[in-house]
C-alpha positions in Angstrom: 0.0 0.0 0.0 1.3 3.6 -0.9 1.7 6.0 1.9 1.6 9.7 1.0 2.2 12.1 3.7 0.6 15.5 4.2 3.7 17.2 3.2 3.8 15.4 0.0 0.4 16.2 -1.2 0.0 19.1 -3.9 -2.5 20.8 -2.2 -2.6 23.3 -4.9 -3.2 20.6 -7.6 -6.0 19.4 -5.5 -7.9 22.7 -4.9 -7.5 23.4 -8.9 -9.1 19.8 -9.3 -11.9 20.6 -6.8 -12.5 24.0 -8.6 -12.7 22.3 -12.1 -15.0 19.6 -10.9 -17.5 22.2 -9.5 -17.4 23.9 -12.9 -18.0 20.6 -14.9 -21.1 20.0 -12.4 -22.4 23.7 -12.6 -22.1 23.5 -16.3 -24.2 20.4 -16.5 -27.2 21.6 -14.4 -30.3 21.9 -16.5 -32.3 25.1 -16.6 -35.0 24.2 -13.7 -32.0 23.4 -11.4 -31.9 19.6 -11.5 -29.2 17.3 -12.9 -29.7 13.9 -14.8 -26.8 11.7 -16.2 -27.0 8.9 -18.5 -27.8 5.3 -16.9 -26.2 2.8 -19.1 -26.9 -1.1 -18.6 -25.8 -3.8 -20.9 -27.0 -5.1 -24.3 -30.2 -6.5 -23.0 -32.4 -3.1 -23.1 -31.3 -1.8 -26.4 -31.8 -5.1 -28.1 -35.2 -5.2 -26.6 -36.1 -1.9 -27.9 -35.2 -2.8 -31.5 -37.3 -6.2 -31.1 -40.1 -4.1 -29.6 -40.5 -1.9 -32.7 -40.8 -4.8 -35.1 -43.1 -6.7 -32.6 -45.6 -4.0 -33.1 -44.7 -3.2 -37.0 -43.8 0.2 -36.5 -42.2 2.1 -39.1 -38.4 2.0 -37.9 -36.3 4.8 -37.7 -33.5 3.3 -39.8 -30.9 6.0 -38.8 -31.8 5.0 -35.0 -31.4 1.4 -35.7 -28.1 2.0 -37.4 -26.7 3.7 -34.2 -28.0 1.0 -32.1 -26.2 -1.5 -34.2 -23.0 0.4 -33.8 -23.4 0.4 -29.8 -24.2 -3.4 -29.8 -21.3 -4.3 -32.1 -19.0 -1.9 -30.0 -19.9 -3.6 -26.7 -19.6 -7.2 -27.8 -16.7 -8.6 -25.9 -13.8 -10.7 -27.0 -15.3 -14.0 -26.0 -17.8 -13.5 -28.6 -21.0 -12.6 -26.8 -22.5 -10.0 -24.5 -22.0 -9.8 -20.8 -24.0 -8.2 -18.0 -21.4 -5.8 -17.1 -18.2 -4.7 -18.5 -15.5 -7.2 -18.6 -18.1 -9.9 -17.4 -18.5 -13.6 -18.6 -20.7 -14.1 -21.7 -24.5 -14.1 -20.7 -26.4 -16.4 -22.9 -29.7 -14.2 -22.4 -28.1 -11.0 -23.3 -26.4 -12.7 -26.2 -29.5 -14.1 -27.8 -31.4 -10.9 -27.6 -28.2 -9.0 -29.1 -27.7 -11.3 -31.8 -31.7 -11.3 -32.7 -31.6 -7.4 -32.6 -28.6 -7.2 -34.8 -30.1 -9.7 -37.3 -33.2 -7.5 -37.3 -31.3 -4.4 -38.1 -29.6 -6.3 -41.1 -26.3 -7.8 -40.1 -25.3 -10.5 -42.2 -25.5 -13.8 -40.0 -22.2 -14.9 -41.5 -20.5 -11.8 -40.5 -17.6 -12.5 -38.2 -19.4 -10.9 -35.1 -22.6 -12.7 -35.7 -20.8 -16.1 -36.3 -18.7 -15.8 -33.2 -22.0 -15.1 -30.9 -23.9 -17.8 -32.7 -21.1 -20.4 -31.9 -21.0 -19.4 -28.3 -25.0 -19.6 -27.9 -24.8 -23.0 -29.6 -21.7 -24.2 -27.6 -24.2 -23.6 -24.3 -27.0 -25.5 -25.4 -28.8 -22.8 -27.6 -31.3 -20.1 -27.2 -33.5 -22.2 -24.9 -31.0 -22.2 -22.6 -31.5 -18.5 -22.0 -33.5 -17.2 -18.9 -37.3 -17.2 -18.6 -37.6 -13.4 -20.0 -35.7 -14.3 -23.0 -37.7 -17.3 -23.8 -40.8 -15.3 -23.3 -39.6 -12.8 -26.1 -38.7 -15.8 -28.3 -42.0 -17.4 -27.8 -43.7 -14.0 -28.5 -42.0 -13.8 -31.7 -43.0 -17.5 -32.5 -39.3 -18.9 -32.2 -40.1 -21.4 -29.5 -43.4 -22.8 -27.8 -45.1 -21.2 -24.6 -44.6 -24.9 -23.3 -40.9 -23.8 -22.9 -42.0 -21.1 -20.5 -43.2 -21.7 -17.0 -46.9 -21.0 -16.6 -48.0 -18.0 -14.6 -51.8 -18.0 -15.0 -53.3 -14.6 -15.4 -55.9 -15.5 -12.6 -53.0 -14.7 -10.2 -54.2 -11.3 -10.1 -57.5 -12.3 -8.5 -55.9 -14.1 -5.8 -56.8 -12.9 -2.1 -53.9 -11.1 -0.2 -53.5 -13.8 2.2 -52.6 -16.5 -0.4 -48.8 -17.3 -0.5 -48.3 -16.5 -3.9 -49.6 -12.8 -4.3 -48.3 -9.7 -6.4 -48.2 -7.8 -3.0 -45.6 -10.2 -1.6 -43.2 -9.4 -4.6 -41.2 -6.4 -5.0 -42.4 -3.3 -7.2 -40.4 -4.0 -10.3 -41.5 -7.7 -10.2 -45.1 -6.5 -9.8 -45.0 -3.9 -12.6 -43.4 -6.3 -15.1 -45.5 -9.4 -14.2 -48.9 -7.9 -14.3 -49.1 -6.9 -18.0 -47.0 -10.1 -18.8 -49.8 -12.0 -17.2 -52.0 -10.8 -20.2 -49.5 -11.5 -22.7 -49.1 -15.0 -21.4 -53.1 -15.6 -21.4 -53.5 -14.2 -24.9 -50.2 -15.5 -26.6 -50.0 -12.8 -29.2 -47.4 -13.4 -32.1 -45.1 -10.5 -33.4 -46.0 -9.0 -36.4 -42.2 -9.1 -37.5 -42.9 -7.2 -41.1 -39.2 -8.1 -42.0 -39.8 -11.8 -41.4 -36.7 -12.4 -39.4 -36.3 -15.4 -37.4 -33.5 -17.0 -35.5 -33.9 -20.7 -35.9 -30.2 -21.1 -36.1 -29.7 -20.4 -32.4 -31.7 -23.4 -31.5 -29.9 -26.8 -30.8 -31.9 -29.8 -32.5 -34.1 -31.6 -29.6 -32.6 -28.6 -27.1 -34.8 -28.3 -24.0 -35.2 -25.1 -21.9 -33.1 -24.2 -18.9 -34.4 -26.4 -16.0 -31.3 -26.3 -13.7 -32.1 -24.4 -10.6 -30.5 -21.1 -9.9 -27.7 -21.3 -6.9 -30.1 -19.5 -4.7 -33.0 -21.7 -5.0 -33.8 -24.6 -2.6 -34.1 -28.3 -4.0 -37.5 -28.7 -2.1 -39.0 -25.5 -3.3 -37.8 -25.7 -6.7 -39.1 -29.4 -7.1 -42.4 -28.0 -5.6 -42.9 -25.2 -8.2 -41.7 -27.4 -11.0 -44.5 -29.9 -10.0 -46.8 -26.8 -9.8 -46.0 -25.9 -13.2 -46.5 -29.0 -14.7 -49.9 -29.3 -13.3 -50.9 -25.7 -14.2 -49.9 -26.4 -18.0 -52.4 -29.4 -17.9 -55.3 -27.5 -16.1 -55.0 -24.2 -17.8 -56.9 -25.0 -20.9 -60.0 -26.0 -18.9 -60.3 -22.8 -16.6 -63.6 -20.8 -17.2 -63.3 -18.3 -20.0 -65.4 -15.9 -17.9 -62.9 -16.2 -15.0 -60.1 -15.6 -17.4 -61.4 -12.6 -18.9 -62.1 -11.0 -15.5 -58.5 -11.5 -14.8 -57.2 -9.9 -17.8 -59.8 -7.0 -17.3 -58.3 -6.8 -13.8 -54.7 -6.7 -14.9 -55.5 -4.1 -17.6 -57.1 -1.9 -15.2 -54.4 -2.3 -12.6 -51.7 -1.2 -15.1 -53.8 1.6 -16.4 -53.9 3.1 -12.9 -50.4 3.1 -12.6 -49.4 4.3 -16.2 -47.5 7.2 -14.8 -48.0 9.5 -17.7 -45.0 9.7 -20.0 -42.6 8.7 -17.0 -44.2 5.3 -17.6 -45.4 2.1 -15.6 -42.9 1.8 -12.8 -40.7 4.1 -14.5 -38.5 1.1 -15.7 -38.1 0.2 -19.2 -39.3 -3.8 -18.7 -42.7 -2.8 -17.3 -43.2 0.1 -19.8 -42.7 -2.3 -22.6 -44.9 -5.0 -21.5 -47.5 -2.4 -21.1 -47.3 -1.4 -24.7 -47.4 -4.9 -25.9 -50.3 -5.6 -23.5 -52.3 -2.6 -24.8 -51.3 -4.1 -28.3 -52.7 -7.4 -27.6 -55.8 -6.1 -26.3 -56.4 -4.4 -29.4 -55.9 -0.9 -28.5 -55.0 1.2 -31.7 -51.9 2.9 -31.7 -53.6 6.3 -31.0 -55.5 4.9 -27.9 -54.4 7.3 -25.1 -53.1 4.6 -22.9 -51.1 2.7 -25.5 -49.7 5.8 -26.9 -48.7 7.3 -23.6 -47.1 4.2 -22.6 -45.3 4.0 -25.8 -43.9 7.5 -25.6 -42.6 6.8 -22.0 -40.4 4.1 -23.7 -39.1 6.3 -26.4 -38.0 9.0 -23.6 -35.5 6.4 -22.5 -33.4 6.5 -25.4 -29.9 8.1 -25.6 -29.0 9.2 -29.3 -25.3 10.4 -29.8 -23.7 11.3 -33.3 -22.9 7.7 -34.1 -24.5 5.5 -31.5 -27.8 5.0 -29.4 -29.0 2.9 -26.8 -31.9 2.6 -24.4 -31.5 3.2 -20.8 -33.5 0.9 -18.3 -34.6 4.0 -16.5 -33.5 7.5 -15.6 -32.2 8.8 -12.3 -32.8 12.6 -12.1 -33.8 12.7 -8.2 -30.8 10.6 -7.1 -28.3 12.5 -9.5 -29.8 15.9 -8.2 -29.6 14.9 -4.6 -25.9 13.8 -4.9 -24.9 16.6 -6.7 -26.4 18.8 -3.8 -24.4 17.1 -1.1 -21.4 17.2 -3.4 -21.7 21.2 -4.0 -22.4 21.8 -0.5 -18.8 21.1 0.1 -17.9 23.9 -2.0 -17.7 27.4 -0.8 -18.1 28.6 -4.3 -21.2 31.2 -4.2 -22.2 29.9 -7.7 -22.3 26.3 -6.2 -24.3 27.3 -3.2 -26.8 29.2 -5.8 -27.1 26.2 -7.7 -27.9 24.1 -4.7 -30.7 26.2 -3.8 -32.2 26.1 -7.0 -31.9 22.2 -7.4 -33.5 21.8 -3.7 -36.4 23.8 -4.8 -36.8 21.5 -8.0 -36.4 18.4 -5.7 -39.2 19.9 -2.9 -41.6 19.9 -5.6 -40.9 16.2 -6.4 -42.1 15.0 -3.2 -45.0 12.5 -3.3 -47.5 13.8 -0.9 -51.0 12.8 -2.0 -50.6 9.3 -3.6 -50.9 6.2 -1.4 -48.5 3.8 -3.7 -48.3 0.0 -3.2 -46.3 0.4 -0.2 -49.5 1.1 1.4 -50.7 -2.3 1.4 -48.5 -3.1 4.1 -48.3 0.3 5.9 -52.1 1.7 5.3 -51.9 4.3 8.1 -48.8 5.8 6.9 -49.0 9.1 5.0 -47.2 9.5 1.5 -43.6 11.8 2.0 -41.4 10.0 -0.2 -39.2 10.9 -3.4 -38.8 8.5 -6.4 -35.6 7.8 -8.4 -37.2 9.0 -11.5 -38.6 12.1 -12.6 -42.2 11.1 -11.3 -43.0 7.4 -9.9 -45.9 8.2 -7.5 -47.0 4.8 -6.8 -43.1 3.8 -5.8 -41.3 6.3 -4.1 -38.1 4.7 -2.5 -36.5 5.1 0.9 -32.9 5.6 -0.4 -33.7 8.8 -2.3 -36.1 9.9 0.2 -33.1 9.9 3.1 -30.6 11.3 0.8 -32.9 14.1 -0.5 -34.4 14.9 3.1 -30.7 15.1 4.5 -29.8 17.5 1.7 -32.9 19.9 2.3 -31.8 19.9 6.1 -28.2 20.7 5.3 -29.0 23.6 3.3 -31.9 25.2 4.9 -33.8 23.2 7.4 -36.1 26.1 8.5 -37.3 26.7 4.8 -37.8 23.3 3.9 -39.2 22.0 7.4 -42.6 20.6 6.3 -40.8 18.6 3.4 -38.1 17.2 5.9 -41.1 16.3 8.4 -42.9 14.4 5.8 -40.1 12.6 4.5 -39.0 11.7 8.0 -42.7 10.5 8.8 -42.5 8.1 5.7 -39.1 6.8 6.3 -40.2 5.7 9.9 -43.3 4.4 8.8 -41.6 2.1 6.3 -39.2 0.5 8.6 -39.3 -3.4 8.6 -40.2 -5.2 11.6 -36.6 -6.8 11.6 -35.2 -3.3 12.0 -34.0 -2.6 8.4 -35.4 -0.7 5.3 -36.1 -1.9 2.1 -36.0 0.2 -1.0 -39.7 0.5 -1.6 -41.8 -1.5 0.8 -41.6 -2.8 4.2 -41.5 -6.5 5.3 -41.1 -7.7 1.6 -39.5 -10.7 2.9 -41.3 -13.8 1.8 -38.2 -15.5 0.7 -39.7 -18.8 -0.5 -41.1 -16.7 -3.7 -37.4 -16.7 -5.0 -37.7 -20.4 -5.7 -40.2 -19.7 -8.4 -39.3 -20.3 -11.8 -39.5 -16.4 -12.8 -37.0 -15.7 -10.0 -34.1 -16.7 -11.9 -31.9 -13.8 -10.5 -33.0 -14.2 -6.8 -34.6 -10.4 -7.1 -37.9 -11.1 -7.0 -38.2 -9.6 -3.5 -37.2 -6.1 -1.8 -36.2 -7.1 1.4 -34.5 -4.8 3.9 -30.8 -3.9 2.9 -27.5 -2.8 4.8 -27.2 0.1 2.4 -30.7 1.5 2.6 -30.9 0.9 6.2 -27.6 2.9 6.7 -28.9 6.0 4.9 -32.2 6.0 6.9 -30.3 5.9 10.1 -28.3 8.7 8.9 -31.1 10.8 8.1 -32.9 10.1 11.5 -29.9 11.1 13.4 -29.2 14.1 11.2 -32.5 15.3 12.4 -32.0 14.6 16.1 -33.3 11.1 16.8 -32.6 9.4 19.8 -29.9 6.7 19.3 -31.6 4.7 21.9 -34.9 5.2 20.3 -36.8 2.5 18.6 -36.1 3.3 14.9 -32.4 4.0 15.1 -31.7 1.4 17.9 -33.6 -1.3 15.7 -31.5 -0.1 12.7 -28.2 -0.4 14.3 -29.1 -3.9 15.5 -30.0 -5.0 12.0 -26.7 -3.9 10.9 -24.8 -5.7 13.6 -26.6 -8.9 12.5 -26.3 -8.5 9.0 -22.4 -7.7 8.8 -20.7 -10.6 7.0 -18.1 -13.0 8.5 -15.3 -11.0 6.9 -16.2 -7.6 8.4 -18.0 -6.4 5.3 -21.4 -5.6 4.6 -23.4 -6.1 1.4 -25.1 -3.3 -0.5 -27.7 -3.9 -3.1 -27.8 -0.9 -4.9 -24.3 -0.5 -5.8 -21.0 -2.7 -6.2 -21.3 -4.3 -3.6 -19.3 -5.2 -0.7 -17.0 -1.9 -0.7 -20.3 0.1 -1.3 -22.3 -1.8 1.3 -19.5 -1.4 3.9 -18.9 2.4 3.7 -22.7 2.9 3.7 -22.9 0.9 6.9 -20.0 2.8 8.6 -21.5 6.1 7.6 -24.6 5.2 9.0 -22.9 3.6 12.3 -20.9 6.7 12.6 -23.9 9.0 12.4 -25.5 6.8 15.3 -22.5 7.4 17.3 -21.1 3.9 17.3 -17.5 4.2 18.8 -14.5 3.5 16.3 -13.6 0.9 18.8 -16.8 -1.2 18.3 -15.7 -4.7 17.4 -18.0 -4.5 14.3 -16.5 -1.2 13.3 -13.1 -2.4 13.8 -13.6 -5.6 11.8 -15.0 -3.5 8.7 -11.9 -1.3 8.8 -9.4 -4.3 8.9 -11.5 -5.4 5.7 -11.0 -2.5 3.9 -7.6 -1.9 4.8 -6.9 -5.8 3.7 -8.3 -5.2 0.4 -6.9 -1.7 -0.8 -5.2 -1.9 -4.2 -1.4 -1.4 -4.4 -2.0 2.1 -5.9 -3.9 3.4 -3.1 -7.5 2.9 -4.1 -10.5 0.3 -3.8 -12.1 -1.4 -6.6 -14.7 -4.3 -6.9 -15.9 -6.6 -9.6 -19.6 -7.4 -10.2 
């Protein structure tokens, strides 16, 4: 580890860097006071966007398609496929979608980049070895049978809340993706696909769908849900048609109620795209208000540059703006302080005060008061954004923003889970057995309390003068004490992952007055020191 003394530090250069960074941030502030930066993911969403256009038989924007093609080819990895993160291993699902999209755009299947991707897909058992959602896309295009997709009957929407498998027991992102998908699975529409592009060459003769259980899934529950799927596939054709239509109507009503204007269902691409396809399957014309606004919401996620384009999974203006405020408040620059004031006024206007979202099913007596991650997502504000925004408002001008801060605090306290922690969007979303259903291939069906969000909520409450021995902070600290990993780290869900989780936890514990000599703090510090890189920095792979 490199040691640099205070005397060796070039303070003039450091100050110049800070001034340069401040100027750069100020130059990127929007006219109304907010910041928003690009949110780039992997090849999956841009590929799905291309395929959505052709599924709907829209007139494609050829220049946009060309630019997306340039982007997809650039991010193809040396192993021949597409990973889920930079430098990662080939992901067969992302690779199948990227190959399909590039073929749809017009790439020759014998071009070197296509041949390499196809070879890697076939080497891994073919397209049927892709995950559930990729197989659904293939089924919608008629490339494979719906028999190769787990059955999730649309009647799920009608089950009572006490039933073990219920939408309220899943995370918000699962809910918003699954509800319109239930309609698609019930109606089984086929993509219009005017170009007639197919990917039969990605299938291995006699190949079977991926059935191997994921590492997080137990043998018992996987066998149980596998048997349930076998039964459902055989009885589904015999269910009453009136019941099915009632369930479809309920799904459409549920989705329409949460459409969220041009910010889209759940303000995330998969849910938004599914809602568009659902409206199409229901026979809504392209100019029908609900379908049209859902389609516009998808288009707003595009990032178009001079020679490349891609589609974001969502946007992050609330989070970006709150973080910029905290950073610029460290500066003594007058222009920076003025910029923070404008940004906080913008943030204050984005607080959700009059909509009881899905979170209220678990906490019906709590008043709204949170902030979302995106521009608007009233049904789904989150605890992390709420804590960071409220802390920024309090730091800058507590008296002026007192009411907004108080409502934010009230909502945060009201959404604390019974185990003392905080999840991102819901309280007590801990029905872990659901992570064994076939759709939960990533183990991300739920929104349980996490170390990073819990730490931020502790930080907010302590900044606002909460008693460290009071019920909320004490329970949060106890949660962190129990969730610390054996090596001293904490896992953060909403960043990468252990370094991020550990600094988040240490910040929350420090705010709560936990002494530096506390054993859990010492273990965390020792772990951080042990993993420091030779150049003095820290880094972590996905």
